[in-house]
gemmi code that builds the backbone of each chain (N, CA, C; Angstrom):
import gemmi

chains = {
    "A": [
        ("MET", (97.159, 107.493, 132.870), (97.014, 107.978, 131.579), (97.504, 106.909, 130.519)),
        ("THR", (98.710, 106.312, 130.843), (99.269, 105.283, 129.906), (98.292, 104.161, 129.773)),
        ("PHE", (97.690, 103.874, 130.900), (96.759, 102.740, 130.951), (95.566, 102.977, 129.974)),
        ("TYR", (95.042, 104.164, 130.053), (93.920, 104.497, 129.072), (94.425, 104.606, 127.617)),
        ("ALA", (95.639, 105.091, 127.426), (96.200, 105.123, 126.107), (96.326, 103.736, 125.500)),
        ("LEU", (96.710, 102.771, 126.395), (96.804, 101.355, 125.953), (95.390, 100.820, 125.616)),
        ("LEU", (94.485, 101.073, 126.476), (93.131, 100.549, 126.129), (92.600, 101.155, 124.904)),
        ("PHE", (92.854, 102.510, 124.702), (92.307, 103.155, 123.464), (92.939, 102.592, 122.273)),
        ("THR", (94.231, 102.353, 122.340), (95.005, 101.772, 121.171), (94.421, 100.429, 120.800)),
        ("LEU", (94.224, 99.569, 121.829), (93.733, 98.274, 121.548), (92.261, 98.284, 120.959)),
        ("ALA", (91.471, 99.221, 121.537), (90.158, 99.395, 121.046), (90.144, 99.813, 119.509)),
        ("ALA", (91.128, 100.767, 119.250), (91.245, 101.159, 117.865), (91.744, 99.966, 116.898)),
        ("ILE", (92.570, 99.192, 117.373), (93.001, 97.910, 116.637), (91.750, 97.129, 116.410)),
        ("GLY", (90.885, 96.874, 117.429), (89.641, 96.179, 117.289), (88.692, 96.749, 116.279)),
        ("ILE", (88.579, 98.086, 116.296), (87.685, 98.700, 115.374), (88.080, 98.541, 113.939)),
        ("SER", (89.336, 98.626, 113.696), (89.877, 98.372, 112.367), (89.657, 97.014, 111.896)),
        ("GLU", (89.876, 96.098, 112.842), (89.826, 94.644, 112.473), (88.310, 94.219, 112.197)),
        ("THR", (87.373, 94.625, 113.086), (85.979, 94.348, 112.826), (85.368, 95.001, 111.598)),
        ("VAL", (85.817, 96.260, 111.397), (85.295, 96.933, 110.155), (85.735, 96.197, 108.902)),
        ("TYR", (87.012, 95.694, 108.956), (87.546, 94.782, 107.791), (86.598, 93.616, 107.627)),
        ("LEU", (86.332, 92.914, 108.721), (85.569, 91.726, 108.635), (84.042, 91.959, 108.164)),
        ("ILE", (83.538, 93.117, 108.652), (82.095, 93.457, 108.240), (82.165, 93.769, 106.803)),
        ("ARG", (83.184, 94.584, 106.368), (83.205, 94.847, 104.895), (83.283, 93.699, 104.061)),
        ("LYS", (84.197, 92.744, 104.431), (84.345, 91.504, 103.646), (83.058, 90.708, 103.653)),
        ("ARG", (82.368, 90.650, 104.736), (81.130, 89.890, 104.852), (80.091, 90.516, 103.960)),
        ("LEU", (79.913, 91.828, 103.951), (78.893, 92.535, 103.075), (79.257, 92.388, 101.663)),
        ("LEU", (80.511, 92.356, 101.293), (80.950, 92.235, 99.895), (81.006, 90.742, 99.480)),
        ("SER", (80.712, 89.849, 100.379), (80.703, 88.386, 100.129), (82.185, 88.037, 99.645)),
        ("GLU", (83.198, 88.575, 100.237), (84.586, 88.276, 99.840), (85.175, 87.495, 100.922)),
        ("LYS", (86.277, 86.733, 100.637), (86.979, 85.941, 101.641), (88.048, 86.898, 102.293)),
        ("PRO", (88.027, 86.932, 103.581), (89.111, 87.744, 104.279), (90.330, 87.010, 104.198)),
        ("ILE", (91.500, 87.807, 104.097), (92.871, 87.302, 104.128), (93.048, 86.473, 105.385)),
        ("CYS", (93.590, 85.269, 105.235), (93.716, 84.391, 106.474), (95.214, 84.145, 106.641)),
        ("PRO", (95.939, 85.041, 107.404), (97.419, 84.952, 107.436), (97.858, 83.539, 108.149)),
        ("ILE", (97.100, 83.102, 109.083), (97.429, 81.797, 109.745), (96.354, 80.854, 109.494)),
        ("GLY", (96.566, 79.597, 109.077), (95.476, 78.631, 108.836), (94.706, 78.938, 107.597)),
        ("GLU", (93.818, 78.146, 107.253), (93.043, 78.354, 105.934), (91.586, 78.356, 106.242)),
        ("ASN", (91.192, 78.315, 107.468), (89.777, 78.029, 107.776), (89.023, 79.234, 108.453)),
        ("CYS", (89.509, 80.360, 108.082), (88.754, 81.699, 108.554), (87.305, 81.592, 108.164)),
        ("VAL", (87.035, 81.218, 106.882), (85.684, 81.302, 106.311), (84.851, 80.295, 107.031)),
        ("LEU", (85.411, 79.077, 107.329), (84.591, 78.088, 107.896), (84.105, 78.605, 109.389)),
        ("VAL", (85.007, 79.285, 110.055), (84.562, 79.785, 111.372), (83.636, 80.973, 111.212)),
        ("LEU", (83.969, 81.836, 110.287), (83.192, 83.115, 110.148), (81.752, 82.869, 109.547)),
        ("THR", (81.610, 81.699, 108.936), (80.255, 81.423, 108.378), (79.558, 80.261, 109.213)),
        ("SER", (80.110, 79.952, 110.301), (79.574, 78.827, 111.095), (78.233, 79.341, 111.807)),
        ("GLN", (77.540, 78.453, 112.407), (76.261, 78.830, 113.125), (76.589, 79.629, 114.319)),
        ("TYR", (77.861, 79.654, 114.766), (78.187, 80.353, 115.959), (78.728, 81.849, 115.630)),
        ("SER", (78.609, 82.181, 114.354), (79.104, 83.542, 113.992), (78.058, 84.669, 114.331)),
        ("LYS", (76.951, 84.256, 114.896), (75.909, 85.278, 115.261), (75.439, 84.961, 116.709)),
        ("ILE", (75.151, 86.102, 117.390), (74.399, 85.847, 118.675), (72.946, 86.354, 118.468)),
        ("PHE", (72.125, 85.431, 118.423), (70.684, 85.669, 118.043), (70.810, 86.120, 116.478)),
        ("VAL", (70.425, 87.335, 116.167), (70.567, 87.676, 114.734), (71.687, 88.592, 114.460)),
        ("ILE", (72.413, 88.967, 115.496), (73.501, 90.007, 115.314), (74.784, 89.328, 115.106)),
        ("PRO", (75.379, 89.555, 113.940), (76.809, 89.089, 113.669), (77.813, 89.463, 114.773)),
        ("ASN", (78.702, 88.440, 115.069), (79.672, 88.712, 116.116), (80.599, 89.908, 115.721)),
        ("ASP", (80.851, 90.121, 114.410), (81.790, 91.281, 114.081), (81.102, 92.607, 114.420)),
        ("VAL", (79.778, 92.660, 114.254), (79.076, 93.917, 114.574), (79.009, 94.163, 116.108)),
        ("LEU", (78.849, 92.978, 116.841), (78.893, 93.144, 118.298), (80.315, 93.605, 118.725)),
        ("GLY", (81.384, 92.992, 118.129), (82.691, 93.352, 118.439), (82.968, 94.825, 118.139)),
        ("LEU", (82.545, 95.299, 116.908), (82.665, 96.757, 116.550), (82.038, 97.602, 117.624)),
        ("LEU", (80.827, 97.311, 117.997), (80.080, 98.077, 119.049), (80.844, 98.149, 120.305)),
        ("PHE", (81.431, 97.023, 120.723), (82.184, 96.861, 121.964), (83.435, 97.794, 121.894)),
        ("TYR", (84.175, 97.646, 120.781), (85.380, 98.405, 120.630), (85.095, 99.955, 120.516)),
        ("ILE", (84.042, 100.452, 119.822), (83.672, 101.742, 119.796), (83.447, 102.328, 121.128)),
        ("MET", (82.607, 101.481, 121.862), (82.198, 101.875, 123.323), (83.491, 101.995, 124.256)),
        ("ALA", (84.402, 101.028, 124.039), (85.607, 101.032, 124.894), (86.382, 102.305, 124.494)),
        ("SER", (86.584, 102.579, 123.262), (87.346, 103.739, 122.935), (86.768, 105.078, 123.363)),
        ("PHE", (85.386, 105.190, 123.288), (84.749, 106.321, 123.776), (84.948, 106.516, 125.298)),
        ("ILE", (84.707, 105.298, 126.009), (84.823, 105.428, 127.467), (86.251, 105.789, 127.931)),
        ("ALA", (87.297, 105.195, 127.210), (88.744, 105.479, 127.587), (88.891, 106.979, 127.344)),
        ("GLY", (88.364, 107.548, 126.294), (88.463, 109.113, 126.037), (87.758, 109.832, 127.104)),
        ("PHE", (86.467, 109.441, 127.522), (85.747, 110.067, 128.521), (86.554, 110.143, 129.812)),
        ("LEU", (87.143, 108.897, 130.172), (87.958, 108.835, 131.464), (89.189, 109.730, 131.426)),
        ("VAL", (89.729, 109.883, 130.361), (90.922, 110.778, 130.232), (90.515, 112.177, 130.362)),
        ("ILE", (89.460, 112.578, 129.614), (88.971, 114.002, 129.593), (88.349, 114.318, 130.942)),
        ("GLY", (87.803, 113.283, 131.605), (87.162, 113.467, 132.941), (85.782, 113.878, 132.870)),
        ("ILE", (85.074, 113.241, 131.882), (83.645, 113.437, 131.791), (82.872, 112.651, 132.799)),
        ("GLU", (82.034, 113.380, 133.508), (81.294, 112.732, 134.695), (80.174, 111.961, 134.160)),
        ("PRO", (79.731, 110.821, 134.904), (80.207, 110.312, 136.117), (81.391, 109.270, 135.802)),
        ("VAL", (82.580, 109.665, 136.203), (83.718, 108.877, 135.964), (83.597, 107.476, 136.496)),
        ("VAL", (83.155, 107.310, 137.746), (82.975, 106.094, 138.362), (82.024, 105.090, 137.549)),
        ("PHE", (81.040, 105.643, 136.935), (80.076, 104.955, 136.152), (80.757, 104.413, 134.888)),
        ("TRP", (81.517, 105.303, 134.210), (82.221, 104.933, 133.068), (83.250, 103.866, 133.237)),
        ("SER", (83.932, 104.055, 134.344), (84.987, 103.018, 134.678), (84.305, 101.625, 135.008)),
        ("PHE", (83.197, 101.694, 135.650), (82.448, 100.419, 135.981), (82.016, 99.801, 134.607)),
        ("ILE", (81.379, 100.546, 133.847), (80.900, 99.988, 132.501), (82.031, 99.423, 131.686)),
        ("LEU", (83.204, 100.104, 131.690), (84.327, 99.600, 130.894), (84.769, 98.224, 131.458)),
        ("LYS", (84.872, 98.164, 132.714), (85.375, 96.922, 133.470), (84.363, 95.824, 133.174)),
        ("LEU", (83.054, 96.154, 133.304), (82.100, 95.140, 133.161), (82.076, 94.624, 131.671)),
        ("SER", (82.169, 95.489, 130.725), (82.118, 95.124, 129.361), (83.336, 94.287, 128.917)),
        ("VAL", (84.539, 94.685, 129.470), (85.645, 93.959, 129.131), (85.570, 92.613, 129.779)),
        ("ALA", (85.045, 92.498, 131.009), (84.937, 91.128, 131.632), (83.950, 90.264, 130.796)),
        ("VAL", (82.847, 90.814, 130.463), (81.931, 90.028, 129.521), (82.647, 89.667, 128.247)),
        ("GLY", (83.242, 90.595, 127.707), (84.007, 90.282, 126.407), (85.079, 89.288, 126.471)),
        ("THR", (85.750, 89.249, 127.719), (86.766, 88.214, 127.900), (86.167, 86.828, 128.049)),
        ("LEU", (85.064, 86.743, 128.767), (84.333, 85.399, 128.931), (83.961, 84.976, 127.530)),
        ("LEU", (83.192, 85.930, 126.833), (82.763, 85.510, 125.514), (83.817, 85.073, 124.487)),
        ("SER", (84.957, 85.766, 124.598), (86.106, 85.419, 123.752), (86.672, 84.021, 124.109)),
        ("LEU", (86.593, 83.692, 125.400), (87.030, 82.366, 125.866), (86.237, 81.289, 125.310)),
        ("PHE", (84.866, 81.547, 125.339), (83.862, 80.676, 124.857), (83.996, 80.468, 123.317)),
        ("PHE", (84.219, 81.628, 122.627), (84.336, 81.444, 121.121), (85.730, 80.719, 120.742)),
        ("THR", (86.740, 80.934, 121.643), (88.006, 80.207, 121.319), (87.812, 78.727, 121.528)),
        ("TYR", (87.128, 78.449, 122.624), (86.803, 77.052, 122.846), (86.045, 76.436, 121.746)),
        ("LEU", (85.011, 77.200, 121.195), (84.170, 76.665, 120.067), (85.084, 76.314, 118.846)),
        ("GLN", (86.045, 77.231, 118.604), (86.994, 76.979, 117.423), (87.738, 75.722, 117.732)),
        ("TRP", (88.245, 75.596, 118.925), (89.141, 74.527, 119.231), (88.462, 73.094, 119.246)),
        ("ARG", (87.363, 73.163, 119.948), (86.744, 71.812, 120.173), (85.492, 71.488, 119.236)),
        ("VAL", (84.653, 72.518, 118.944), (83.374, 72.292, 118.210), (83.624, 72.384, 116.653)),
        ("ILE", (84.019, 73.611, 116.273), (84.277, 73.821, 114.833), (85.537, 73.103, 114.348)),
        ("ARG", (86.467, 73.114, 115.233), (87.769, 72.417, 114.894), (88.504, 73.111, 113.734)),
        ("ALA", (88.474, 74.439, 113.874), (89.148, 75.287, 112.913), (89.547, 76.592, 113.546)),
        ("TRP", (90.660, 77.126, 113.043), (91.109, 78.387, 113.768), (90.818, 79.568, 112.753)),
        ("CYS", (90.419, 80.635, 113.306), (90.207, 81.834, 112.502), (91.113, 82.935, 113.061)),
        ("PHE", (92.095, 83.407, 112.204), (93.023, 84.374, 112.686), (92.431, 85.643, 113.208)),
        ("TRP", (91.417, 86.200, 112.494), (90.824, 87.397, 113.050), (90.059, 87.249, 114.379)),
        ("CYS", (89.359, 86.068, 114.493), (88.682, 85.823, 115.805), (89.700, 85.659, 116.920)),
        ("LEU", (90.879, 85.000, 116.675), (91.864, 84.878, 117.661), (92.443, 86.230, 118.013)),
        ("MET", (92.728, 87.032, 116.986), (93.331, 88.372, 117.195), (92.379, 89.296, 118.069)),
        ("SER", (91.047, 89.094, 117.764), (90.121, 89.952, 118.530), (90.076, 89.406, 120.020)),
        ("ALA", (90.166, 88.099, 120.208), (90.108, 87.465, 121.489), (91.339, 87.922, 122.268)),
        ("PHE", (92.509, 87.941, 121.670), (93.786, 88.361, 122.336), (93.691, 89.904, 122.688)),
        ("THR", (93.009, 90.656, 121.783), (92.924, 92.022, 122.044), (92.154, 92.328, 123.267)),
        ("ILE", (91.011, 91.577, 123.337), (90.146, 91.705, 124.568), (90.821, 91.167, 125.808)),
        ("TRP", (91.515, 90.077, 125.717), (92.207, 89.569, 126.875), (93.263, 90.547, 127.395)),
        ("LEU", (93.885, 91.119, 126.350), (94.931, 92.130, 126.740), (94.350, 93.335, 127.460)),
        ("MET", (93.197, 93.684, 126.994), (92.436, 94.804, 127.628), (92.196, 94.465, 129.104)),
        ("GLY", (91.721, 93.192, 129.228), (91.399, 92.704, 130.613), (92.697, 92.669, 131.493)),
        ("ILE", (93.762, 92.203, 130.942), (95.100, 92.141, 131.674), (95.474, 93.577, 132.142)),
        ("ILE", (95.327, 94.527, 131.234), (95.677, 95.940, 131.424), (94.822, 96.488, 132.647)),
        ("ILE", (93.543, 96.220, 132.491), (92.618, 96.771, 133.641), (93.039, 96.063, 134.972)),
        ("LEU", (93.265, 94.756, 134.927), (93.724, 94.071, 136.191), (94.982, 94.675, 136.693)),
        ("ALA", (96.006, 94.813, 135.842), (97.282, 95.428, 136.232), (97.111, 96.755, 136.851)),
        ("SER", (96.286, 97.572, 136.224), (96.191, 98.960, 136.619), (95.539, 98.980, 138.067)),
        ("SER", (94.681, 98.056, 138.303), (93.926, 98.059, 139.652), (94.958, 97.531, 140.750)),
        ("LEU", (96.007, 96.822, 140.340), (97.021, 96.213, 141.220), (98.040, 97.371, 141.610)),
        ("VAL", (98.294, 98.285, 140.686), (99.245, 99.403, 140.933), (98.792, 100.430, 141.901)),
    ],
    "B": [
        ("MET", (94.225, 109.972, 116.778), (93.008, 110.039, 117.536), (93.231, 110.396, 119.018)),
        ("TRP", (94.315, 109.661, 119.503), (94.572, 109.839, 120.934), (95.021, 111.321, 121.248)),
        ("ILE", (95.762, 111.863, 120.299), (96.207, 113.305, 120.502), (95.001, 114.163, 120.551)),
        ("GLY", (93.910, 113.881, 119.742), (92.686, 114.535, 119.727), (92.069, 114.485, 121.101)),
        ("VAL", (92.039, 113.323, 121.673), (91.504, 113.145, 122.978), (92.194, 113.997, 124.044)),
        ("LEU", (93.524, 114.009, 123.922), (94.404, 114.718, 124.891), (94.246, 116.111, 124.727)),
        ("ILE", (93.932, 116.645, 123.516), (93.772, 118.093, 123.330), (92.426, 118.453, 123.906)),
        ("PHE", (91.470, 117.578, 123.725), (90.074, 117.859, 124.366), (90.215, 118.010, 125.849)),
        ("LYS", (91.128, 117.287, 126.544), (91.289, 117.357, 127.979), (91.845, 118.601, 128.387)),
        ("ASN", (92.744, 119.267, 127.592), (93.356, 120.588, 127.981), (93.732, 121.381, 126.878)),
        ("PRO", (92.729, 121.961, 126.168), (92.991, 122.669, 124.874), (93.944, 123.867, 125.000)),
        ("GLU", (93.872, 124.596, 126.094), (94.632, 125.804, 126.344), (96.163, 125.495, 126.371)),
        ("ALA", (96.415, 124.336, 127.204), (97.853, 123.916, 127.362), (98.476, 123.533, 125.900)),
        ("TRP", (97.611, 122.808, 125.053), (98.114, 122.396, 123.797), (98.373, 123.608, 122.888)),
        ("GLY", (97.626, 124.597, 123.149), (97.564, 125.925, 122.378), (98.914, 126.623, 122.715)),
        ("GLY", (99.564, 126.169, 123.777), (100.945, 126.857, 124.145), (102.034, 126.452, 123.142)),
        ("TYR", (101.813, 125.438, 122.313), (102.819, 125.018, 121.362), (102.789, 126.002, 120.137)),
        ("LEU", (101.774, 126.826, 120.026), (101.606, 127.747, 118.908), (102.641, 128.813, 119.075)),
        ("GLN", (103.320, 129.288, 118.030), (104.273, 130.389, 118.015), (103.397, 131.631, 118.227)),
        ("PRO", (103.844, 132.628, 119.001), (103.095, 133.810, 119.267), (102.476, 134.431, 118.012)),
        ("TRP", (103.262, 134.520, 116.864), (102.707, 135.127, 115.674), (101.557, 134.407, 115.068)),
        ("ALA", (101.638, 133.042, 115.210), (100.486, 132.221, 114.750), (99.243, 132.357, 115.608)),
        ("ALA", (99.539, 132.431, 116.945), (98.365, 132.580, 117.897), (97.676, 133.940, 117.607)),
        ("GLY", (98.431, 134.967, 117.273), (97.892, 136.309, 116.998), (97.068, 136.344, 115.770)),
        ("LEU", (97.264, 135.413, 114.821), (96.531, 135.389, 113.591), (95.148, 134.760, 113.719)),
        ("LEU", (94.963, 133.996, 114.795), (93.668, 133.283, 115.010), (92.428, 134.171, 115.051)),
        ("PRO", (91.369, 133.988, 114.218), (90.242, 134.789, 114.427), (89.284, 134.482, 115.586)),
        ("ILE", (89.595, 133.234, 116.109), (88.742, 132.787, 117.281), (89.666, 132.489, 118.517)),
        ("PRO", (89.031, 132.367, 119.738), (89.838, 132.136, 120.904), (90.734, 130.817, 120.674)),
        ("LEU", (91.948, 130.941, 121.353), (92.870, 129.717, 121.253), (92.225, 128.390, 121.525)),
        ("GLY", (91.442, 128.432, 122.701), (90.851, 127.191, 123.148), (89.876, 126.579, 122.067)),
        ("GLN", (89.102, 127.431, 121.511), (88.202, 126.968, 120.521), (88.912, 126.452, 119.332)),
        ("ALA", (90.028, 127.107, 118.874), (90.810, 126.637, 117.734), (91.365, 125.284, 118.065)),
        ("MET", (91.828, 125.074, 119.305), (92.460, 123.781, 119.660), (91.383, 122.656, 119.704)),
        ("ILE", (90.175, 123.026, 120.084), (89.058, 121.977, 120.093), (88.799, 121.611, 118.666)),
        ("GLY", (88.709, 122.664, 117.803), (88.559, 122.336, 116.316), (89.680, 121.400, 115.869)),
        ("THR", (90.875, 121.660, 116.299), (92.004, 120.808, 115.938), (91.805, 119.417, 116.413)),
        ("ALA", (91.276, 119.312, 117.696), (91.072, 117.960, 118.224), (90.079, 117.195, 117.447)),
        ("ILE", (88.962, 117.922, 117.033), (87.858, 117.251, 116.272), (88.478, 116.800, 114.912)),
        ("LEU", (89.314, 117.576, 114.272), (89.909, 117.253, 113.010), (90.822, 116.025, 113.154)),
        ("ASP", (91.657, 116.025, 114.264), (92.530, 114.957, 114.501), (91.750, 113.583, 114.603)),
        ("ILE", (90.748, 113.743, 115.403), (89.921, 112.446, 115.693), (89.237, 111.997, 114.391)),
        ("THR", (88.679, 112.968, 113.616), (87.975, 112.577, 112.362), (88.972, 111.930, 111.371)),
        ("ILE", (90.199, 112.572, 111.233), (91.209, 111.949, 110.274), (91.517, 110.541, 110.774)),
        ("GLY", (91.774, 110.392, 112.063), (92.169, 109.057, 112.650), (91.025, 108.014, 112.418)),
        ("ALA", (89.729, 108.441, 112.603), (88.617, 107.610, 112.464), (88.570, 107.129, 110.999)),
        ("PHE", (88.629, 108.093, 110.037), (88.591, 107.695, 108.581), (89.672, 106.705, 108.226)),
        ("LEU", (90.890, 106.919, 108.735), (92.029, 106.059, 108.387), (91.782, 104.726, 109.092)),
        ("LEU", (91.236, 104.751, 110.273), (91.047, 103.400, 111.029), (90.007, 102.525, 110.329)),
        ("ILE", (88.996, 103.085, 109.743), (87.946, 102.250, 109.096), (88.065, 102.188, 107.569)),
        ("ASP", (89.305, 102.710, 107.141), (89.594, 102.684, 105.649), (88.528, 103.322, 104.803)),
        ("PHE", (87.999, 104.439, 105.308), (86.937, 105.251, 104.521), (87.668, 106.399, 103.929)),
        ("LEU", (87.624, 106.497, 102.654), (88.274, 107.564, 101.944), (89.715, 107.787, 102.407)),
        ("PRO", (90.520, 106.735, 102.460), (91.876, 106.950, 103.179), (92.736, 107.973, 102.484)),
        ("TRP", (92.652, 108.092, 101.111), (93.454, 109.125, 100.360), (93.128, 110.459, 100.787)),
        ("LEU", (91.846, 110.683, 101.041), (91.337, 112.071, 101.394), (91.780, 112.459, 102.854)),
        ("ALA", (91.582, 111.382, 103.702), (91.965, 111.505, 105.101), (93.516, 111.758, 105.177)),
        ("ALA", (94.293, 110.963, 104.481), (95.752, 111.176, 104.455), (96.141, 112.531, 103.866)),
        ("LEU", (95.419, 112.980, 102.823), (95.688, 114.297, 102.303), (95.410, 115.413, 103.314)),
        ("VAL", (94.265, 115.340, 103.966), (93.841, 116.317, 104.906), (94.902, 116.307, 106.106)),
        ("GLY", (95.324, 115.106, 106.445), (96.345, 114.826, 107.553), (97.653, 115.450, 107.170)),
        ("ALA", (97.961, 115.300, 105.957), (99.370, 115.888, 105.554), (99.288, 117.417, 105.578)),
        ("ILE", (98.163, 118.031, 105.038), (98.016, 119.486, 105.115), (97.928, 119.947, 106.517)),
        ("HIS", (97.344, 119.249, 107.407), (97.218, 119.525, 108.832), (98.629, 119.536, 109.499)),
        ("LEU", (99.407, 118.491, 109.097), (100.743, 118.398, 109.625), (101.674, 119.521, 109.101)),
        ("VAL", (101.467, 119.886, 107.919), (102.307, 121.034, 107.352), (101.973, 122.307, 108.188)),
        ("ILE", (100.651, 122.457, 108.357), (100.285, 123.645, 109.256), (100.792, 123.586, 110.605)),
        ("VAL", (100.775, 122.409, 111.203), (101.298, 122.211, 112.661), (102.695, 122.579, 112.624)),
        ("LEU", (103.496, 122.097, 111.741), (104.983, 122.336, 111.660), (105.199, 123.769, 111.408)),
        ("THR", (104.347, 124.393, 110.698), (104.566, 125.892, 110.417), (104.231, 126.742, 111.582)),
        ("VAL", (103.139, 126.446, 112.297), (102.731, 127.320, 113.357), (103.493, 126.945, 114.750)),
        ("SER", (103.961, 125.827, 114.807), (104.638, 125.349, 116.049), (106.194, 125.421, 115.858)),
        ("GLY", (106.662, 125.326, 114.623), (108.140, 125.283, 114.410), (108.612, 123.869, 114.678)),
        ("ILE", (109.844, 123.553, 114.234), (110.368, 122.184, 114.512), (111.057, 122.220, 115.778)),
        ("THR", (110.553, 121.458, 116.765), (111.109, 121.313, 118.090), (111.340, 119.833, 118.283)),
        ("ASP", (111.876, 119.536, 119.606), (112.093, 118.157, 120.047), (110.829, 117.380, 119.953)),
        ("ILE", (109.668, 118.097, 120.162), (108.317, 117.443, 120.250), (107.772, 117.288, 118.796)),
        ("THR", (107.838, 118.316, 117.941), (107.167, 118.375, 116.655), (108.013, 117.740, 115.619)),
        ("VAL", (109.283, 117.310, 115.937), (110.027, 116.683, 114.871), (109.489, 115.363, 114.450)),
        ("ARG", (108.785, 114.658, 115.280), (108.194, 113.379, 114.838), (107.015, 113.654, 113.788)),
        ("ASP", (106.432, 114.947, 113.764), (105.492, 115.124, 112.796), (106.101, 115.143, 111.310)),
        ("ILE", (107.320, 115.329, 111.231), (107.975, 115.249, 109.859), (107.754, 113.765, 109.387)),
        ("GLY", (108.009, 112.851, 110.328), (107.889, 111.450, 109.900), (106.447, 111.112, 109.640)),
        ("LEU", (105.480, 111.693, 110.478), (104.118, 111.438, 110.194), (103.674, 112.047, 108.930)),
        ("LEU", (104.226, 113.234, 108.581), (103.926, 113.913, 107.261), (104.284, 112.939, 106.119)),
        ("VAL", (105.543, 112.427, 106.183), (105.973, 111.578, 105.095), (105.065, 110.330, 105.025)),
        ("GLY", (104.668, 109.837, 106.144), (103.785, 108.672, 106.213), (102.420, 108.961, 105.596)),
        ("THR", (101.888, 110.069, 105.948), (100.547, 110.412, 105.321), (100.630, 110.639, 103.869)),
        ("LEU", (101.682, 111.268, 103.400), (101.864, 111.448, 101.930), (101.955, 110.115, 101.261)),
        ("ALA", (102.715, 109.246, 101.804), (102.959, 107.865, 101.227), (101.580, 107.146, 101.192)),
        ("LEU", (100.813, 107.262, 102.257), (99.448, 106.608, 102.347), (98.531, 107.204, 101.303)),
        ("MET", (98.583, 108.497, 101.192), (97.719, 109.216, 100.173), (98.051, 108.715, 98.807)),
        ("ILE", (99.344, 108.743, 98.391), (99.726, 108.256, 97.066), (99.306, 106.787, 96.826)),
        ("ASP", (99.566, 105.924, 97.897), (99.308, 104.522, 97.748), (97.763, 104.212, 97.760)),
        ("SER", (96.867, 105.105, 98.244), (95.523, 104.717, 98.291), (94.673, 105.677, 97.393)),
        ("LEU", (95.302, 106.306, 96.404), (94.630, 107.089, 95.435), (93.471, 106.190, 94.665)),
        ("PRO", (92.278, 106.693, 94.496), (91.326, 105.859, 93.759), (91.651, 105.730, 92.345)),
        ("GLN", (91.186, 104.660, 91.679), (91.532, 104.304, 90.242), (91.134, 105.539, 89.373)),
        ("TRP", (89.976, 106.193, 89.603), (89.493, 107.216, 88.687), (90.477, 108.363, 88.701)),
        ("MET", (91.079, 108.556, 89.804), (91.981, 109.669, 89.944), (93.338, 109.406, 89.330)),
        ("LEU", (93.703, 108.060, 89.447), (94.972, 107.672, 88.747), (94.802, 107.688, 87.246)),
        ("ASN", (93.589, 107.362, 86.748), (93.308, 107.396, 85.360), (93.438, 108.797, 84.814)),
        ("LYS", (92.896, 109.746, 85.649), (92.889, 111.137, 85.270), (94.263, 111.656, 85.164)),
        ("ILE", (95.097, 111.326, 86.145), (96.551, 111.754, 86.164), (97.270, 111.159, 84.929)),
        ("THR", (97.055, 109.862, 84.616), (97.683, 109.216, 83.574), (97.275, 109.868, 82.226)),
        ("LEU", (95.902, 110.191, 82.110), (95.432, 110.798, 80.853), (96.138, 112.150, 80.673)),
        ("GLN", (96.257, 112.984, 81.748), (96.782, 114.342, 81.617), (98.256, 114.146, 81.199)),
        ("LYS", (98.970, 113.105, 81.600), (100.348, 112.967, 81.281), (100.492, 112.732, 79.757)),
        ("LEU", (99.578, 111.940, 79.201), (99.538, 111.619, 77.798), (99.124, 112.943, 77.003)),
    ],
}
model = gemmi.Model(1)
for chain_id, residues in chains.items():
    chain = gemmi.Chain(chain_id)
    for i, (resn, *xyz) in enumerate(residues, 1):
        res = gemmi.Residue()
        res.name, res.seqid = resn, gemmi.SeqId(i, " ")
        for name, pos in zip(("N", "CA", "C"), xyz):
            atom = gemmi.Atom()
            atom.name, atom.element = name, gemmi.Element(name[0])
            atom.pos, atom.b_iso = gemmi.Position(*pos), 0.0
            res.add_atom(atom)
        chain.add_residue(res)
    model.add_chain(chain)
structure = gemmi.Structure()
structure.add_model(model)
structure.setup_entities()
């Protein structure tokens, strides 16, 4: 139960963060950049979209899905095995994508975006929690 | 939001926190009332999470918490709701829209 509560909380943080970024993008406003000054450089780079879908929208969809699945697993909505598999698979894909985007910031764009790093750490933490729960 | 999910899991058990006099006032079965509470909790949480009408969500949350404290009584478990109530009130006051602030200021004058 604690494990799902942590996943749900992290997903909620992710929803809040991605909604903030989407809102700023739609209003053409600069997001607050608590660390570094190059958030905008990263957020407007050619890597800020996968095909035509902005990364913040993809992130929001991922976090909404993760929060729903965590809820489904706690309530016990069937098929539990399927939901659990989808959650693990999506977090695994998200972890790899976050690693790739972090590499892009480090080596290609050569600028750090606070919100992108925060989202990456959120997904990595979700991955660590899932791994830890399977070890217990 | 998480409390809403937990209530969905076992609505009758959460209904056990209601004082007998409050449970007797319900016009619908306890389970249904608790599911309604769960939906309300999740909706308030979602509104606050995405910063959509935060003042309204905080206001509804504050009213909801007052009702919770009234029908459950102040116990070791519900005592934290007093803190949440103050938090929702502070959030509501802080996020009041400008048109409403203008209205309040005009009425003062």
